mmCIF file of the N, C-alpha and C atoms, coordinates in Angstrom:
data_MODEL
# 
_entry.id   MODEL 
# 
loop_
_atom_site.group_PDB 
_atom_site.id 
_atom_site.type_symbol 
_atom_site.label_atom_id 
_atom_site.label_alt_id 
_atom_site.label_comp_id 
_atom_site.label_asym_id 
_atom_site.label_entity_id 
_atom_site.label_seq_id 
_atom_site.pdbx_PDB_ins_code 
_atom_site.Cartn_x 
_atom_site.Cartn_y 
_atom_site.Cartn_z 
_atom_site.occupancy 
_atom_site.B_iso_or_equiv 
_atom_site.pdbx_formal_charge 
_atom_site.auth_seq_id 
_atom_site.auth_comp_id 
_atom_site.auth_asym_id 
_atom_site.auth_atom_id 
_atom_site.pdbx_PDB_model_num 
ATOM 1   N N  . UNK A 1 1  ? 0.173   7.056  11.279  1.00 0.00 ? 1  UNK A N  1 
ATOM 2   C CA . UNK A 1 1  ? -0.995  7.877  11.112  1.00 0.00 ? 1  UNK A CA 1 
ATOM 3   C C  . UNK A 1 1  ? -2.054  7.066  10.378  1.00 0.00 ? 1  UNK A C  1 
ATOM 4   N N  . UNK A 1 2  ? -3.246  7.062  10.902  1.00 0.00 ? 2  UNK A N  1 
ATOM 5   C CA . UNK A 1 2  ? -4.292  6.286  10.242  1.00 0.00 ? 2  UNK A CA 1 
ATOM 6   C C  . UNK A 1 2  ? -4.827  7.003  9.005   1.00 0.00 ? 2  UNK A C  1 
ATOM 7   N N  . UNK A 1 3  ? -5.074  6.238  7.975   1.00 0.00 ? 3  UNK A N  1 
ATOM 8   C CA . UNK A 1 3  ? -5.783  6.761  6.812   1.00 0.00 ? 3  UNK A CA 1 
ATOM 9   C C  . UNK A 1 3  ? -7.265  6.737  7.156   1.00 0.00 ? 3  UNK A C  1 
ATOM 10  N N  . UNK A 1 4  ? -7.946  7.821  6.891   1.00 0.00 ? 4  UNK A N  1 
ATOM 11  C CA . UNK A 1 4  ? -9.357  7.925  7.252   1.00 0.00 ? 4  UNK A CA 1 
ATOM 12  C C  . UNK A 1 4  ? -10.173 8.160  5.989   1.00 0.00 ? 4  UNK A C  1 
ATOM 13  N N  . UNK A 1 5  ? -11.088 7.232  5.712   1.00 0.00 ? 5  UNK A N  1 
ATOM 14  C CA . UNK A 1 5  ? -11.968 7.377  4.559   1.00 0.00 ? 5  UNK A CA 1 
ATOM 15  C C  . UNK A 1 5  ? -12.968 8.493  4.806   1.00 0.00 ? 5  UNK A C  1 
ATOM 16  N N  . UNK A 1 6  ? -13.512 9.006  3.719   1.00 0.00 ? 6  UNK A N  1 
ATOM 17  C CA . UNK A 1 6  ? -14.483 10.083 3.780   1.00 0.00 ? 6  UNK A CA 1 
ATOM 18  C C  . UNK A 1 6  ? -15.405 9.896  2.581   1.00 0.00 ? 6  UNK A C  1 
ATOM 19  N N  . UNK A 1 7  ? -16.720 10.033 2.760   1.00 0.00 ? 7  UNK A N  1 
ATOM 20  C CA . UNK A 1 7  ? -17.635 9.869  1.623   1.00 0.00 ? 7  UNK A CA 1 
ATOM 21  C C  . UNK A 1 7  ? -17.327 10.827 0.471   1.00 0.00 ? 7  UNK A C  1 
ATOM 22  N N  . UNK A 1 8  ? -16.762 11.986 0.781   1.00 0.00 ? 8  UNK A N  1 
ATOM 23  C CA . UNK A 1 8  ? -16.412 12.935 -0.279  1.00 0.00 ? 8  UNK A CA 1 
ATOM 24  C C  . UNK A 1 8  ? -15.330 12.370 -1.193  1.00 0.00 ? 8  UNK A C  1 
ATOM 25  N N  . UNK A 1 9  ? -14.428 11.592 -0.623  1.00 0.00 ? 9  UNK A N  1 
ATOM 26  C CA . UNK A 1 9  ? -13.377 10.964 -1.435  1.00 0.00 ? 9  UNK A CA 1 
ATOM 27  C C  . UNK A 1 9  ? -14.011 10.002 -2.433  1.00 0.00 ? 9  UNK A C  1 
ATOM 28  N N  . UNK A 1 10 ? -14.945 9.182  -1.964  1.00 0.00 ? 10 UNK A N  1 
ATOM 29  C CA . UNK A 1 10 ? -15.604 8.225  -2.852  1.00 0.00 ? 10 UNK A CA 1 
ATOM 30  C C  . UNK A 1 10 ? -16.378 8.935  -3.957  1.00 0.00 ? 10 UNK A C  1 
ATOM 31  N N  . UNK A 1 11 ? -17.078 10.003 -3.615  1.00 0.00 ? 11 UNK A N  1 
ATOM 32  C CA . UNK A 1 11 ? -17.829 10.759 -4.628  1.00 0.00 ? 11 UNK A CA 1 
ATOM 33  C C  . UNK A 1 11 ? -16.887 11.370 -5.659  1.00 0.00 ? 11 UNK A C  1 
ATOM 34  N N  . UNK A 1 12 ? -15.778 11.920 -5.191  1.00 0.00 ? 12 UNK A N  1 
ATOM 35  C CA . UNK A 1 12 ? -14.787 12.501 -6.094  1.00 0.00 ? 12 UNK A CA 1 
ATOM 36  C C  . UNK A 1 12 ? -14.231 11.439 -7.038  1.00 0.00 ? 12 UNK A C  1 
ATOM 37  N N  . UNK A 1 13 ? -13.878 10.286 -6.501  1.00 0.00 ? 13 UNK A N  1 
ATOM 38  C CA . UNK A 1 13 ? -13.300 9.223  -7.327  1.00 0.00 ? 13 UNK A CA 1 
ATOM 39  C C  . UNK A 1 13 ? -14.312 8.658  -8.313  1.00 0.00 ? 13 UNK A C  1 
ATOM 40  N N  . UNK A 1 14 ? -15.568 8.565  -7.901  1.00 0.00 ? 14 UNK A N  1 
ATOM 41  C CA . UNK A 1 14 ? -16.614 8.129  -8.833  1.00 0.00 ? 14 UNK A CA 1 
ATOM 42  C C  . UNK A 1 14 ? -16.744 9.111  -9.995  1.00 0.00 ? 14 UNK A C  1 
ATOM 43  N N  . UNK A 1 15 ? -16.691 10.402 -9.687  1.00 0.00 ? 15 UNK A N  1 
ATOM 44  C CA . UNK A 1 15 ? -16.776 11.420 -10.738 1.00 0.00 ? 15 UNK A CA 1 
ATOM 45  C C  . UNK A 1 15 ? -15.575 11.328 -11.680 1.00 0.00 ? 15 UNK A C  1 
ATOM 46  N N  . UNK A 1 16 ? -14.387 11.126 -11.119 1.00 0.00 ? 16 UNK A N  1 
ATOM 47  C CA . UNK A 1 16 ? -13.197 10.968 -11.967 1.00 0.00 ? 16 UNK A CA 1 
ATOM 48  C C  . UNK A 1 16 ? -13.321 9.752  -12.872 1.00 0.00 ? 16 UNK A C  1 
ATOM 49  N N  . UNK A 1 17 ? -13.836 8.679  -12.318 1.00 0.00 ? 17 UNK A N  1 
ATOM 50  C CA . UNK A 1 17 ? -13.999 7.458  -13.100 1.00 0.00 ? 17 UNK A CA 1 
ATOM 51  C C  . UNK A 1 17 ? -14.942 7.707  -14.276 1.00 0.00 ? 17 UNK A C  1 
ATOM 52  N N  . UNK A 1 18 ? -16.048 8.424  -14.008 1.00 0.00 ? 18 UNK A N  1 
ATOM 53  C CA . UNK A 1 18 ? -17.003 8.713  -15.077 1.00 0.00 ? 18 UNK A CA 1 
ATOM 54  C C  . UNK A 1 18 ? -16.425 9.657  -16.122 1.00 0.00 ? 18 UNK A C  1 
ATOM 55  N N  . UNK A 1 19 ? -15.708 10.680 -15.671 1.00 0.00 ? 19 UNK A N  1 
ATOM 56  C CA . UNK A 1 19 ? -15.187 11.692 -16.589 1.00 0.00 ? 19 UNK A CA 1 
ATOM 57  C C  . UNK A 1 19 ? -13.948 11.231 -17.345 1.00 0.00 ? 19 UNK A C  1 
ATOM 58  N N  . UNK A 1 20 ? -13.049 10.545 -16.652 1.00 0.00 ? 20 UNK A N  1 
ATOM 59  C CA . UNK A 1 20 ? -11.746 10.239 -17.247 1.00 0.00 ? 20 UNK A CA 1 
ATOM 60  C C  . UNK A 1 20 ? -11.488 8.756  -17.444 1.00 0.00 ? 20 UNK A C  1 
ATOM 61  N N  . UNK A 1 21 ? -12.382 7.922  -16.945 1.00 0.00 ? 21 UNK A N  1 
ATOM 62  C CA . UNK A 1 21 ? -12.199 6.493  -17.114 1.00 0.00 ? 21 UNK A CA 1 
ATOM 63  C C  . UNK A 1 21 ? -10.954 5.945  -16.440 1.00 0.00 ? 21 UNK A C  1 
ATOM 64  N N  . UNK A 1 22 ? -10.690 6.405  -15.221 1.00 0.00 ? 22 UNK A N  1 
ATOM 65  C CA . UNK A 1 22 ? -9.498  5.950  -14.502 1.00 0.00 ? 22 UNK A CA 1 
ATOM 66  C C  . UNK A 1 22 ? -9.551  4.449  -14.255 1.00 0.00 ? 22 UNK A C  1 
ATOM 67  N N  . UNK A 1 23 ? -8.393  3.837  -14.286 1.00 0.00 ? 23 UNK A N  1 
ATOM 68  C CA . UNK A 1 23 ? -8.317  2.405  -13.994 1.00 0.00 ? 23 UNK A CA 1 
ATOM 69  C C  . UNK A 1 23 ? -8.580  2.170  -12.506 1.00 0.00 ? 23 UNK A C  1 
ATOM 70  N N  . UNK A 1 24 ? -8.905  0.935  -12.173 1.00 0.00 ? 24 UNK A N  1 
ATOM 71  C CA . UNK A 1 24 ? -9.134  0.584  -10.767 1.00 0.00 ? 24 UNK A CA 1 
ATOM 72  C C  . UNK A 1 24 ? -7.887  0.840  -9.929  1.00 0.00 ? 24 UNK A C  1 
ATOM 73  N N  . UNK A 1 25 ? -6.716  0.517  -10.481 1.00 0.00 ? 25 UNK A N  1 
ATOM 74  C CA . UNK A 1 25 ? -5.472  0.730  -9.734  1.00 0.00 ? 25 UNK A CA 1 
ATOM 75  C C  . UNK A 1 25 ? -5.233  2.207  -9.446  1.00 0.00 ? 25 UNK A C  1 
ATOM 76  N N  . UNK A 1 26 ? -5.499  3.066  -10.423 1.00 0.00 ? 26 UNK A N  1 
ATOM 77  C CA . UNK A 1 26 ? -5.317  4.505  -10.222 1.00 0.00 ? 26 UNK A CA 1 
ATOM 78  C C  . UNK A 1 26 ? -6.301  5.026  -9.187  1.00 0.00 ? 26 UNK A C  1 
ATOM 79  N N  . UNK A 1 27 ? -7.550  4.594  -9.283  1.00 0.00 ? 27 UNK A N  1 
ATOM 80  C CA . UNK A 1 27 ? -8.547  5.019  -8.282  1.00 0.00 ? 27 UNK A CA 1 
ATOM 81  C C  . UNK A 1 27 ? -8.157  4.547  -6.892  1.00 0.00 ? 27 UNK A C  1 
ATOM 82  N N  . UNK A 1 28 ? -7.679  3.318  -6.778  1.00 0.00 ? 28 UNK A N  1 
ATOM 83  C CA . UNK A 1 28 ? -7.258  2.807  -5.470  1.00 0.00 ? 28 UNK A CA 1 
ATOM 84  C C  . UNK A 1 28 ? -6.088  3.610  -4.915  1.00 0.00 ? 28 UNK A C  1 
ATOM 85  N N  . UNK A 1 29 ? -5.153  3.970  -5.783  1.00 0.00 ? 29 UNK A N  1 
ATOM 86  C CA . UNK A 1 29 ? -4.002  4.766  -5.346  1.00 0.00 ? 29 UNK A CA 1 
ATOM 87  C C  . UNK A 1 29 ? -4.450  6.153  -4.895  1.00 0.00 ? 29 UNK A C  1 
ATOM 88  N N  . UNK A 1 30 ? -5.320  6.793  -5.669  1.00 0.00 ? 30 UNK A N  1 
ATOM 89  C CA . UNK A 1 30 ? -5.839  8.107  -5.276  1.00 0.00 ? 30 UNK A CA 1 
ATOM 90  C C  . UNK A 1 30 ? -6.608  8.008  -3.958  1.00 0.00 ? 30 UNK A C  1 
ATOM 91  N N  . UNK A 1 31 ? -7.406  6.942  -3.809  1.00 0.00 ? 31 UNK A N  1 
ATOM 92  C CA . UNK A 1 31 ? -8.175  6.764  -2.572  1.00 0.00 ? 31 UNK A CA 1 
ATOM 93  C C  . UNK A 1 31 ? -7.231  6.648  -1.377  1.00 0.00 ? 31 UNK A C  1 
ATOM 94  N N  . UNK A 1 32 ? -6.194  5.865  -1.525  1.00 0.00 ? 32 UNK A N  1 
ATOM 95  C CA . UNK A 1 32 ? -5.224  5.695  -0.450  1.00 0.00 ? 32 UNK A CA 1 
ATOM 96  C C  . UNK A 1 32 ? -4.548  7.020  -0.106  1.00 0.00 ? 32 UNK A C  1 
ATOM 97  N N  . UNK A 1 33 ? -4.124  7.757  -1.131  1.00 0.00 ? 33 UNK A N  1 
ATOM 98  C CA . UNK A 1 33 ? -3.465  9.050  -0.911  1.00 0.00 ? 33 UNK A CA 1 
ATOM 99  C C  . UNK A 1 33 ? -4.391  10.040 -0.218  1.00 0.00 ? 33 UNK A C  1 
ATOM 100 N N  . UNK A 1 34 ? -5.627  10.124 -0.685  1.00 0.00 ? 34 UNK A N  1 
ATOM 101 C CA . UNK A 1 34 ? -6.567  11.089 -0.106  1.00 0.00 ? 34 UNK A CA 1 
ATOM 102 C C  . UNK A 1 34 ? -7.003  10.679 1.298   1.00 0.00 ? 34 UNK A C  1 
ATOM 103 N N  . UNK A 1 35 ? -7.115  9.380  1.558   1.00 0.00 ? 35 UNK A N  1 
ATOM 104 C CA . UNK A 1 35 ? -7.456  8.924  2.908   1.00 0.00 ? 35 UNK A CA 1 
ATOM 105 C C  . UNK A 1 35 ? -6.322  9.243  3.879   1.00 0.00 ? 35 UNK A C  1 
ATOM 106 N N  . UNK A 1 36 ? -5.080  9.090  3.433   1.00 0.00 ? 36 UNK A N  1 
ATOM 107 C CA . UNK A 1 36 ? -3.940  9.459  4.271   1.00 0.00 ? 36 UNK A CA 1 
ATOM 108 C C  . UNK A 1 36 ? -3.942  10.964 4.537   1.00 0.00 ? 36 UNK A C  1 
ATOM 109 N N  . UNK A 1 37 ? -4.190  11.753 3.514   1.00 0.00 ? 37 UNK A N  1 
ATOM 110 C CA . UNK A 1 37 ? -4.278  13.206 3.654   1.00 0.00 ? 37 UNK A CA 1 
ATOM 111 C C  . UNK A 1 37 ? -5.395  13.567 4.630   1.00 0.00 ? 37 UNK A C  1 
ATOM 112 N N  . UNK A 1 38 ? -6.537  12.894 4.506   1.00 0.00 ? 38 UNK A N  1 
ATOM 113 C CA . UNK A 1 38 ? -7.654  13.147 5.409   1.00 0.00 ? 38 UNK A CA 1 
ATOM 114 C C  . UNK A 1 38 ? -7.272  12.825 6.853   1.00 0.00 ? 38 UNK A C  1 
ATOM 115 N N  . UNK A 1 39 ? -6.566  11.726 7.075   1.00 0.00 ? 39 UNK A N  1 
ATOM 116 C CA . UNK A 1 39 ? -6.110  11.388 8.425   1.00 0.00 ? 39 UNK A CA 1 
ATOM 117 C C  . UNK A 1 39 ? -5.154  12.430 8.972   1.00 0.00 ? 39 UNK A C  1 
ATOM 118 N N  . UNK A 1 40 ? -4.251  12.902 8.118   1.00 0.00 ? 40 UNK A N  1 
ATOM 119 C CA . UNK A 1 40 ? -3.295  13.952 8.500   1.00 0.00 ? 40 UNK A CA 1 
ATOM 120 C C  . UNK A 1 40 ? -4.050  15.225 8.882   1.00 0.00 ? 40 UNK A C  1 
ATOM 121 N N  . UNK A 1 41 ? -5.060  15.572 8.093   1.00 0.00 ? 41 UNK A N  1 
ATOM 122 C CA . UNK A 1 41 ? -5.870  16.759 8.399   1.00 0.00 ? 41 UNK A CA 1 
ATOM 123 C C  . UNK A 1 41 ? -6.638  16.585 9.704   1.00 0.00 ? 41 UNK A C  1 
ATOM 124 N N  . UNK A 1 42 ? -7.243  15.411 9.895   1.00 0.00 ? 42 UNK A N  1 
ATOM 125 C CA . UNK A 1 42 ? -8.036  15.157 11.101  1.00 0.00 ? 42 UNK A CA 1 
ATOM 126 C C  . UNK A 1 42 ? -7.186  15.310 12.355  1.00 0.00 ? 42 UNK A C  1 
ATOM 127 N N  . UNK A 1 43 ? -5.925  14.873 12.291  1.00 0.00 ? 43 UNK A N  1 
ATOM 128 C CA . UNK A 1 43 ? -5.030  15.032 13.445  1.00 0.00 ? 43 UNK A CA 1 
ATOM 129 C C  . UNK A 1 43 ? -4.795  16.501 13.777  1.00 0.00 ? 43 UNK A C  1 
ATOM 130 N N  . UNK A 1 44 ? -4.998  17.368 12.810  1.00 0.00 ? 44 UNK A N  1 
ATOM 131 C CA . UNK A 1 44 ? -4.809  18.805 12.997  1.00 0.00 ? 44 UNK A CA 1 
ATOM 132 C C  . UNK A 1 44 ? -6.131  19.541 13.197  1.00 0.00 ? 44 UNK A C  1 
ATOM 133 N N  . UNK A 1 45 ? -7.219  18.771 13.280  1.00 0.00 ? 45 UNK A N  1 
ATOM 134 C CA . UNK A 1 45 ? -8.531  19.360 13.513  1.00 0.00 ? 45 UNK A CA 1 
ATOM 135 C C  . UNK A 1 45 ? -9.105  20.073 12.299  1.00 0.00 ? 45 UNK A C  1 
ATOM 136 N N  . UNK A 1 46 ? -8.721  19.633 11.104  1.00 0.00 ? 46 UNK A N  1 
ATOM 137 C CA . UNK A 1 46 ? -9.156  20.279 9.867   1.00 0.00 ? 46 UNK A CA 1 
ATOM 138 C C  . UNK A 1 46 ? -9.985  19.287 9.055   1.00 0.00 ? 46 UNK A C  1 
ATOM 139 N N  . UNK A 1 47 ? -11.083 19.758 8.505   1.00 0.00 ? 47 UNK A N  1 
ATOM 140 C CA . UNK A 1 47 ? -11.924 18.924 7.653   1.00 0.00 ? 47 UNK A CA 1 
ATOM 141 C C  . UNK A 1 47 ? -11.361 18.905 6.233   1.00 0.00 ? 47 UNK A C  1 
ATOM 142 N N  . UNK A 1 48 ? -11.508 17.785 5.569   1.00 0.00 ? 48 UNK A N  1 
ATOM 143 C CA . UNK A 1 48 ? -11.007 17.613 4.210   1.00 0.00 ? 48 UNK A CA 1 
ATOM 144 C C  . UNK A 1 48 ? -11.547 18.685 3.268   1.00 0.00 ? 48 UNK A C  1 
ATOM 145 N N  . UNK A 1 49 ? -12.810 18.996 3.400   1.00 0.00 ? 49 UNK A N  1 
ATOM 146 C CA . UNK A 1 49 ? -13.442 19.966 2.506   1.00 0.00 ? 49 UNK A CA 1 
ATOM 147 C C  . UNK A 1 49 ? -12.835 21.364 2.660   1.00 0.00 ? 49 UNK A C  1 
ATOM 148 N N  . UNK A 1 50 ? -12.187 21.632 3.791   1.00 0.00 ? 50 UNK A N  1 
ATOM 149 C CA . UNK A 1 50 ? -11.604 22.949 4.058   1.00 0.00 ? 50 UNK A CA 1 
ATOM 150 C C  . UNK A 1 50 ? -10.141 23.060 3.641   1.00 0.00 ? 50 UNK A C  1 
ATOM 151 N N  . UNK A 1 51 ? -9.564  21.988 3.147   1.00 0.00 ? 51 UNK A N  1 
ATOM 152 C CA . UNK A 1 51 ? -8.135  21.989 2.804   1.00 0.00 ? 51 UNK A CA 1 
ATOM 153 C C  . UNK A 1 51 ? -7.898  22.770 1.516   1.00 0.00 ? 51 UNK A C  1 
ATOM 154 N N  . UNK A 1 52 ? -6.898  23.626 1.558   1.00 0.00 ? 52 UNK A N  1 
ATOM 155 C CA . UNK A 1 52 ? -6.513  24.402 0.384   1.00 0.00 ? 52 UNK A CA 1 
ATOM 156 C C  . UNK A 1 52 ? -5.082  24.102 -0.013  1.00 0.00 ? 52 UNK A C  1 
ATOM 157 N N  . UNK A 1 53 ? -4.566  24.899 -0.922  1.00 0.00 ? 53 UNK A N  1 
ATOM 158 C CA . UNK A 1 53 ? -3.239  24.633 -1.480  1.00 0.00 ? 53 UNK A CA 1 
ATOM 159 C C  . UNK A 1 53 ? -2.128  24.695 -0.431  1.00 0.00 ? 53 UNK A C  1 
ATOM 160 N N  . UNK A 1 54 ? -2.258  25.572 0.555   1.00 0.00 ? 54 UNK A N  1 
ATOM 161 C CA . UNK A 1 54 ? -1.217  25.655 1.589   1.00 0.00 ? 54 UNK A CA 1 
ATOM 162 C C  . UNK A 1 54 ? -1.130  24.355 2.387   1.00 0.00 ? 54 UNK A C  1 
ATOM 163 N N  . UNK A 1 55 ? -2.280  23.788 2.728   1.00 0.00 ? 55 UNK A N  1 
ATOM 164 C CA . UNK A 1 55 ? -2.284  22.519 3.465   1.00 0.00 ? 55 UNK A CA 1 
ATOM 165 C C  . UNK A 1 55 ? -1.784  21.366 2.598   1.00 0.00 ? 55 UNK A C  1 
ATOM 166 N N  . UNK A 1 56 ? -2.081  21.412 1.318   1.00 0.00 ? 56 UNK A N  1 
ATOM 167 C CA . UNK A 1 56 ? -1.568  20.381 0.418   1.00 0.00 ? 56 UNK A CA 1 
ATOM 168 C C  . UNK A 1 56 ? -0.045  20.429 0.393   1.00 0.00 ? 56 UNK A C  1 
ATOM 169 N N  . UNK A 1 57 ? 0.509   21.633 0.306   1.00 0.00 ? 57 UNK A N  1 
ATOM 170 C CA . UNK A 1 57 ? 1.970   21.775 0.323   1.00 0.00 ? 57 UNK A CA 1 
ATOM 171 C C  . UNK A 1 57 ? 2.563   21.334 1.660   1.00 0.00 ? 57 UNK A C  1 
ATOM 172 N N  . UNK A 1 58 ? 1.890   21.662 2.761   1.00 0.00 ? 58 UNK A N  1 
ATOM 173 C CA . UNK A 1 58 ? 2.352   21.208 4.080   1.00 0.00 ? 58 UNK A CA 1 
ATOM 174 C C  . UNK A 1 58 ? 2.356   19.682 4.153   1.00 0.00 ? 58 UNK A C  1 
ATOM 175 N N  . UNK A 1 59 ? 1.318   19.080 3.604   1.00 0.00 ? 59 UNK A N  1 
ATOM 176 C CA . UNK A 1 59 ? 1.237   17.616 3.608   1.00 0.00 ? 59 UNK A CA 1 
ATOM 177 C C  . UNK A 1 59 ? 2.342   17.012 2.735   1.00 0.00 ? 59 UNK A C  1 
ATOM 178 N N  . UNK A 1 60 ? 2.609   17.623 1.597   1.00 0.00 ? 60 UNK A N  1 
ATOM 179 C CA . UNK A 1 60 ? 3.711   17.145 0.753   1.00 0.00 ? 60 UNK A CA 1 
ATOM 180 C C  . UNK A 1 60 ? 5.032   17.191 1.512   1.00 0.00 ? 60 UNK A C  1 
ATOM 181 N N  . UNK A 1 61 ? 5.278   18.282 2.219   1.00 0.00 ? 61 UNK A N  1 
ATOM 182 C CA . UNK A 1 61 ? 6.509   18.399 3.014   1.00 0.00 ? 61 UNK A CA 1 
ATOM 183 C C  . UNK A 1 61 ? 6.549   17.321 4.091   1.00 0.00 ? 61 UNK A C  1 
ATOM 184 N N  . UNK A 1 62 ? 5.410   17.061 4.728   1.00 0.00 ? 62 UNK A N  1 
ATOM 185 C CA . UNK A 1 62 ? 5.334   16.018 5.755   1.00 0.00 ? 62 UNK A CA 1 
ATOM 186 C C  . UNK A 1 62 ? 5.662   14.654 5.147   1.00 0.00 ? 62 UNK A C  1 
ATOM 187 N N  . UNK A 1 63 ? 5.098   14.378 3.963   1.00 0.00 ? 63 UNK A N  1 
ATOM 188 C CA . UNK A 1 63 ? 5.364   13.095 3.301   1.00 0.00 ? 63 UNK A CA 1 
ATOM 189 C C  . UNK A 1 63 ? 6.854   12.924 3.021   1.00 0.00 ? 63 UNK A C  1 
ATOM 190 N N  . UNK A 1 64 ? 7.492   13.997 2.578   1.00 0.00 ? 64 UNK A N  1 
ATOM 191 C CA . UNK A 1 64 ? 8.934   13.929 2.316   1.00 0.00 ? 64 UNK A CA 1 
ATOM 192 C C  . UNK A 1 64 ? 9.705   13.695 3.606   1.00 0.00 ? 64 UNK A C  1 
ATOM 193 N N  . UNK A 1 65 ? 9.307   14.369 4.683   1.00 0.00 ? 65 UNK A N  1 
ATOM 194 C CA . UNK A 1 65 ? 9.957   14.162 5.984   1.00 0.00 ? 65 UNK A CA 1 
ATOM 195 C C  . UNK A 1 65 ? 9.779   12.736 6.487   1.00 0.00 ? 65 UNK A C  1 
ATOM 196 N N  . UNK A 1 66 ? 8.647   12.124 6.155   1.00 0.00 ? 66 UNK A N  1 
ATOM 197 C CA . UNK A 1 66 ? 8.350   10.762 6.594   1.00 0.00 ? 66 UNK A CA 1 
ATOM 198 C C  . UNK A 1 66 ? 8.953   9.708  5.665   1.00 0.00 ? 66 UNK A C  1 
ATOM 199 N N  . UNK A 1 67 ? 9.690   10.145 4.669   1.00 0.00 ? 67 UNK A N  1 
ATOM 200 C CA . UNK A 1 67 ? 10.382  9.264  3.717   1.00 0.00 ? 67 UNK A CA 1 
ATOM 201 C C  . UNK A 1 67 ? 9.429   8.434  2.856   1.00 0.00 ? 67 UNK A C  1 
ATOM 202 N N  . UNK A 1 68 ? 8.277   9.011  2.509   1.00 0.00 ? 68 UNK A N  1 
ATOM 203 C CA . UNK A 1 68 ? 7.415   8.358  1.525   1.00 0.00 ? 68 UNK A CA 1 
ATOM 204 C C  . UNK A 1 68 ? 8.149   8.354  0.192   1.00 0.00 ? 68 UNK A C  1 
ATOM 205 N N  . UNK A 1 69 ? 7.886   7.377  -0.613  1.00 0.00 ? 69 UNK A N  1 
ATOM 206 C CA . UNK A 1 69 ? 8.552   7.281  -1.909  1.00 0.00 ? 69 UNK A CA 1 
ATOM 207 C C  . UNK A 1 69 ? 8.192   8.496  -2.769  1.00 0.00 ? 69 UNK A C  1 
ATOM 208 N N  . UNK A 1 70 ? 9.177   9.031  -3.489  1.00 0.00 ? 70 UNK A N  1 
ATOM 209 C CA . UNK A 1 70 ? 8.907   10.202 -4.336  1.00 0.00 ? 70 UNK A CA 1 
ATOM 210 C C  . UNK A 1 70 ? 7.783   9.970  -5.345  1.00 0.00 ? 70 UNK A C  1 
ATOM 211 N N  . UNK A 1 71 ? 7.703   8.760  -5.863  1.00 0.00 ? 71 UNK A N  1 
ATOM 212 C CA . UNK A 1 71 ? 6.659   8.470  -6.854  1.00 0.00 ? 71 UNK A CA 1 
ATOM 213 C C  . UNK A 1 71 ? 5.259   8.579  -6.248  1.00 0.00 ? 71 UNK A C  1 
ATOM 214 N N  . UNK A 1 72 ? 5.059   8.040  -5.047  1.00 0.00 ? 72 UNK A N  1 
ATOM 215 C CA . UNK A 1 72 ? 3.739   8.127  -4.425  1.00 0.00 ? 72 UNK A CA 1 
ATOM 216 C C  . UNK A 1 72 ? 3.443   9.553  -3.974  1.00 0.00 ? 72 UNK A C  1 
ATOM 217 N N  . UNK A 1 73 ? 4.478   10.273 -3.560  1.00 0.00 ? 73 UNK A N  1 
ATOM 218 C CA . UNK A 1 73 ? 4.286   11.666 -3.174  1.00 0.00 ? 73 UNK A CA 1 
ATOM 219 C C  . UNK A 1 73 ? 3.901   12.498 -4.396  1.00 0.00 ? 73 UNK A C  1 
ATOM 220 N N  . UNK A 1 74 ? 4.540   12.251 -5.521  1.00 0.00 ? 74 UNK A N  1 
ATOM 221 C CA . UNK A 1 74 ? 4.195   12.960 -6.754  1.00 0.00 ? 74 UNK A CA 1 
ATOM 222 C C  . UNK A 1 74 ? 2.785   12.599 -7.218  1.00 0.00 ? 74 UNK A C  1 
ATOM 223 N N  . UNK A 1 75 ? 2.376   11.365 -7.026  1.00 0.00 ? 75 UNK A N  1 
ATOM 224 C CA . UNK A 1 75 ? 1.042   10.924 -7.430  1.00 0.00 ? 75 UNK A CA 1 
ATOM 225 C C  . UNK A 1 75 ? -0.040  11.603 -6.601  1.00 0.00 ? 75 UNK A C  1 
ATOM 226 N N  . UNK A 1 76 ? 0.274   11.926 -5.343  1.00 0.00 ? 76 UNK A N  1 
ATOM 227 C CA . UNK A 1 76 ? -0.693  12.565 -4.463  1.00 0.00 ? 76 UNK A CA 1 
ATOM 228 C C  . UNK A 1 76 ? -1.154  13.915 -5.016  1.00 0.00 ? 76 UNK A C  1 
ATOM 229 N N  . UNK A 1 77 ? -0.249  14.664 -5.608  1.00 0.00 ? 77 UNK A N  1 
ATOM 230 C CA . UNK A 1 77 ? -0.537  16.037 -6.000  1.00 0.00 ? 77 UNK A CA 1 
ATOM 231 C C  . UNK A 1 77 ? -1.697  16.172 -6.991  1.00 0.00 ? 77 UNK A C  1 
ATOM 232 N N  . UNK A 1 78 ? -1.733  15.446 -8.112  1.00 0.00 ? 78 UNK A N  1 
ATOM 233 C CA . UNK A 1 78 ? -2.876  15.631 -9.017  1.00 0.00 ? 78 UNK A CA 1 
ATOM 234 C C  . UNK A 1 78 ? -4.207  15.210 -8.394  1.00 0.00 ? 78 UNK A C  1 
ATOM 235 N N  . UNK A 1 79 ? -4.187  14.179 -7.568  1.00 0.00 ? 79 UNK A N  1 
ATOM 236 C CA . UNK A 1 79 ? -5.425  13.781 -6.898  1.00 0.00 ? 79 UNK A CA 1 
ATOM 237 C C  . UNK A 1 79 ? -5.917  14.846 -5.940  1.00 0.00 ? 79 UNK A C  1 
ATOM 238 N N  . UNK A 1 80 ? -5.002  15.417 -5.179  1.00 0.00 ? 80 UNK A N  1 
ATOM 239 C CA . UNK A 1 80 ? -5.373  16.461 -4.220  1.00 0.00 ? 80 UNK A CA 1 
ATOM 240 C C  . UNK A 1 80 ? -5.820  17.728 -4.935  1.00 0.00 ? 80 UNK A C  1 
ATOM 241 N N  . UNK A 1 81 ? -5.126  18.090 -5.985  1.00 0.00 ? 81 UNK A N  1 
ATOM 242 C CA . UNK A 1 81 ? -5.517  19.282 -6.757  1.00 0.00 ? 81 UNK A CA 1 
ATOM 243 C C  . UNK A 1 81 ? -6.911  19.116 -7.336  1.00 0.00 ? 81 UNK A C  1 
ATOM 244 N N  . UNK A 1 82 ? -7.172  17.946 -7.884  1.00 0.00 ? 82 UNK A N  1 
ATOM 245 C CA . UNK A 1 82 ? -8.482  17.688 -8.476  1.00 0.00 ? 82 UNK A CA 1 
ATOM 246 C C  . UNK A 1 82 ? -9.595  17.712 -7.454  1.00 0.00 ? 82 UNK A C  1 
ATOM 247 N N  . UNK A 1 83 ? -9.278  17.234 -6.259  1.00 0.00 ? 83 UNK A N  1 
ATOM 248 C CA . UNK A 1 83 ? -10.290 17.216 -5.207  1.00 0.00 ? 83 UNK A CA 1 
ATOM 249 C C  . UNK A 1 83 ? -10.654 18.639 -4.826  1.00 0.00 ? 83 UNK A C  1 
# 
């Protein structure tokens, strides 16, 4: 599944950087997670801005089914919630 960037992701990460002073590595990880989520949504015909908690949980289940590492799957959740 392709990760798809979105300008909203960049704006969100810039705001997080300003508010919380996230490290470059953390921002890169969040960007990767959110771009993957965006690609997953796009395959289902859903815009990132329209994603709610049910879709986040569906994506988490998909990540587990795809054997993503538990640590990266756990990292996805705070980024998605914040978005």
